[in-house]
C-alpha positions in Angstrom: -14.4 52.9 7.3 -13.6 49.3 7.0 -14.3 48.6 10.7 -17.7 50.3 10.3 -18.3 48.3 7.1 -17.2 45.1 8.8 -19.8 45.7 11.6 -22.4 46.7 9.0 -22.0 43.4 7.1 -23.0 41.5 10.2 -26.4 43.3 10.4 -29.6 42.5 8.5 -29.7 43.8 5.0 -25.9 43.7 4.4 -25.5 40.1 5.4 -24.7 38.3 2.1 -23.4 41.3 0.2 -19.8 41.6 -1.1 -17.5 44.5 -0.3 -18.4 46.4 -3.5 -22.1 46.1 -3.0 -21.8 47.0 0.7 -19.8 50.1 -0.2 -22.4 51.1 -2.8 -25.2 50.6 -0.4 -23.4 52.6 2.3 -22.9 55.5 -0.1 -26.5 55.4 -1.2 -28.0 55.3 2.3 -25.6 57.5 4.3 -23.7 59.5 1.7 -20.0 60.3 1.7 -20.1 61.1 5.4 -21.0 57.5 6.1 -17.5 56.4 5.1 -16.0 58.5 8.0 -18.5 57.5 10.7 -16.7 56.4 13.8 -13.4 57.9 12.7 -13.4 60.4 15.7 -13.5 57.5 18.2 -10.6 55.8 16.4 -8.5 59.0 16.5 -9.3 59.3 20.2 -7.8 55.8 20.8 -4.8 56.2 18.5 -3.4 59.3 20.1 -3.0 57.8 23.6 -1.9 54.5 22.1 0.9 56.1 20.1 2.0 58.3 22.9 2.2 55.5 25.4 3.9 53.2 22.8 6.8 55.7 22.0 7.3 56.6 25.7 7.3 53.1 27.0 9.5 51.9 24.1 12.2 54.3 25.0 11.9 53.5 28.7 12.0 49.7 28.1 15.0 50.1 25.7 17.0 52.1 28.2 16.1 49.7 31.0 17.2 46.7 28.9 20.5 48.4 27.9 21.2 49.3 31.5 20.3 46.0 33.1 21.0 43.4 30.3 24.1 44.7 28.4 24.7 41.2 27.1 22.0 41.8 24.5 23.9 44.7 23.1 22.2 47.4 21.0 21.0 45.2 18.1 17.6 44.2 16.7 16.9 41.9 19.6 16.7 44.8 22.1 14.5 46.7 19.6 12.2 43.6 19.2 11.8 43.0 22.9 11.4 46.7 23.8 8.9 47.1 21.0 6.9 44.1 22.0 6.8 45.2 25.6 5.8 48.7 24.6 3.1 47.5 22.3 1.6 45.3 25.0 1.7 48.1 27.6 0.0 50.5 25.2 -2.7 48.0 24.3 -3.4 47.2 27.9 -3.8 50.9 28.8 -5.9 51.8 25.7 -8.1 48.7 25.4 -11.0 50.2 27.2 -11.1 53.0 24.5 -11.0 50.4 21.7 -13.8 48.5 23.4 -15.9 51.7 23.7 -15.3 52.4 20.0 -16.5 49.0 19.0 -19.5 49.2 21.2 -20.4 52.6 19.8 -20.0 51.4 16.2 -22.2 48.4 17.0 -24.9 50.6 18.5 -24.8 52.9 15.5 -25.3 50.0 13.2 -28.1 48.6 15.3 -29.8 52.0 15.3 -29.4 52.2 11.5 -30.8 48.8 11.0 -34.0 49.9 12.6 -34.0 53.2 10.7 -33.6 55.7 13.6 -34.7 59.1 12.1 -32.8 61.3 14.5 -29.3 59.8 13.9 -26.6 62.3 13.0 
């Protein structure tokens, strides 16, 4: 919802409105369903991201424990494995995030010009 609202505030008609006014206008023009627009694309990105993150976290952690025993099993290994796993997951799922952003922008552009057939 807030990603969509963030994109909407950059379009004409929403430009100098605050969050409260933007939420009211969104509710008035699109109804309750307007708050959930684009949520499906976000879910499609989150599922592969989470899956990759947890899988690569375990792999990186095991690899570090096997090859760099000097670090032990403390928070440093968790930090390094988590950072590497997050970076790997972002690199693999960034195209999905980019597609979601482009779709949200196209939706807001279409709504700015009042497309009658938008669902």
